[in-house]
C-alpha positions, 0 to 999 in steps of 0.5 A: 409566431414566437418573437426573436425577443422572446427566444433570446430572452429564454435562452439567455436565462438558461445558464442561470436556471441550470446553475440554480438548479445544480447548486448542490453537487450531490443532487442526482438531477444535476447529472445524466442518468448514466453518471449517477451510480447507485451501489451498496458499497463504494470502495475507494482504492483498487489496490490489494484490499480494495480489489479483494473486497470488491470481488468478494462483496460482489460474490456476496450479492452486493453491488460495488464500484471501485474508485482508483486514482491510477490506471490500473488495479493492484497498488503495490504489485508492480510487474514489468514486461521485457519488451519483445520477450513476454518475460515478466519481472515482479518487483513490487509484491513478491510473494503471497501467503500460502493460505486458503483466503489467498488460494481461494481468491487466486482460484476465483479469478482462474490465476494458477499459482506455484510455490515460490522460488528465488530468482536471480540464480546463486549470487555472492552477497556483498555487503557495502555502504551504498552511500560511500561505496566502501565494502565492509570486508570484515563484516560478519554476516548477521544472525538469521535466528529470530527466535528471541524476537519471536519470543517477544512477539508472542506476547502480542497475539492480537497484532496478527490481525488488525489493532485490537490492542488492550487497554492499558496499552502495553509499555513496550509497544510505544517504545522506539524499537531501538530501546526495545532491541537493547532491552531484550538483547536483539542486537545480533538480529537488528540488521536482519530485521531491518532487511527483512522483506516484511519491514521494507518501507519502515525507514529507520526502524530504530526510530519507529515505535515497537508496535509498527516493527512487530506489526510488519514482522508479525506471526503470519510472516514466519509462516511464509517460509519455503513451501509456504509462500506462492506466486503466479505460475506465469511469474506475473503477480499483476495477473491477478489483478488484470483478471480482477479488472475483467471481472469487475468491468464497468464497476471500476473507475480508473484515473478517478478520484473523490472530489467531495463527499456528503456523509451525514452525521445521522446517515444510515444504510438507507440514506447512505453517502454521496460522492462526487467523483472526478473521471476522465469523462466528467463528473459522476455522482456515486450514491452508496450505503457504505464506504470502504476506504482502502487507500492510504488514510492520510489527512490529505486523501481524506480531505474530500470526505467531509471529515468531522472532528472525531475523524480528524483528531485520529487521521491528522496524527499520522506520519508517513514513510516512503517506499520506492522500488524499480528495476535498472539496466546498463548498470555495469555491475558484475554478474553473480553479485547482490549488494546489500547496503550496510552502514560502515560506521552505523549502529548495528550497521543498519544503513542510514535513511533515506537509502537503499536496502539493496541492488540485486540481480533479477532472473533476466540477465543484465536487469537489476532490482532495488528497494529504497526507503525514507523517513518521510515521502521524498520527490521521485527525482531525489530517489532516482538520483540517490539510486543512480549515484549508488550505482556510480559508487559501485562501479567507480563511475563519475556518470550514470548517463548510460544506466536505465531505470526501466521501471520505478514505482512510488509506494508512498506513503507507506507506513502510516504511524502516530506519535509514540505518545499517542500510542500509549494514550489509546490511539489504536483503540480510537482508530478501531472505533471509527469502523462503521462510523458515518457509514465508512469502514477502513482497511489497507496497508495501515491495518495489515502490510502483507497481502494474505493477512490483509485479505484475512482482515478484510474478509472479517470486515466485509462480512460486517459491511454486507450485514448492513446492506441486506 
């Protein structure tokens, strides 16, 4: 017969025994078998590039897991459904580039597409300083002729895909864009460039390095003219990512983040990497041959990935702008008007930042959309307060108590950019050299801001990744 003293002795020692056995958080024996996921590729981030990569890698016969911190896929693609109607409004990503890589992806997920048609109906454009509320009554609409800009852009064909910048780095690329404007006589289109949808989120473009602006407003963007851009036929751009989530199923971990990583310096595809992932149901261990990091490559986001000195020297250089979008209701604004932010006395009338780009009507009567940018990431409460203040000055109201923010999306950090002196010293070559280093690859908005060009870039990258995990 087993004595009570013996049982007490055995059970009292169990916690210490288990703790000793599980001191290594990367040891699979510390996890239930269902919580150990072995995959060819771990995709960090389920935005545009992460979702695309996961689907394409699976189609190529590679196993994947997507680790996404939000409760949905899609990143900057935001769609609001008007309660009780089923009507949808896209207030994040508006359009997609009409090229084979895009149309093939929509077809793969059985999402019908249609040519883009501007929403909101015919409107009167009003130029107004949205900080002071003063209208620019004598404002001459800026030129929309960007041919002179494109002449300069044509000097840098390598900016269409990634950052394959030659050495030595062309001097103009590290210039503040304000100086680039003056140097090449682009003053007449400075306002137009600031307000172009492709440059949304860059903050004060006059202070950004020229390479950041040229990268955003690049040659592929100019192909996005009427008839060359598409949306979902249902006017619900998030439908693409809902379908992707269905297709990927259990290979997506939502509301999940990597909290620790083991990436040996001498790891190979056979030894791979290990990630501890915090999920709503507890920690899981991911054992993968390769990592594809698609989330914003900030030092904070990368800190759990055991960066070495080489990696840290690159990623610690980044500054970040803020970008926010949303929908408003009960504004009291007059219908049939589109309010464009213009500085009353600023250079080229480019509005000061942080601030709004616009407040514009949507296709749904009474609902307005807005975009807001900042030169650094701001608290959401600050942005919301500024947006409501702008509505107040437009309506001559002392209170915005009746205005409703129906939807709000924080797309920050948005633009990641290094100091200008680092650009001239070969920063982007150093960034490119990290592709595949320590079994880790990088894509996302850092490399291409728009979905179509981003998928082209990502497709080329995943072909290299797939080749390492035959």
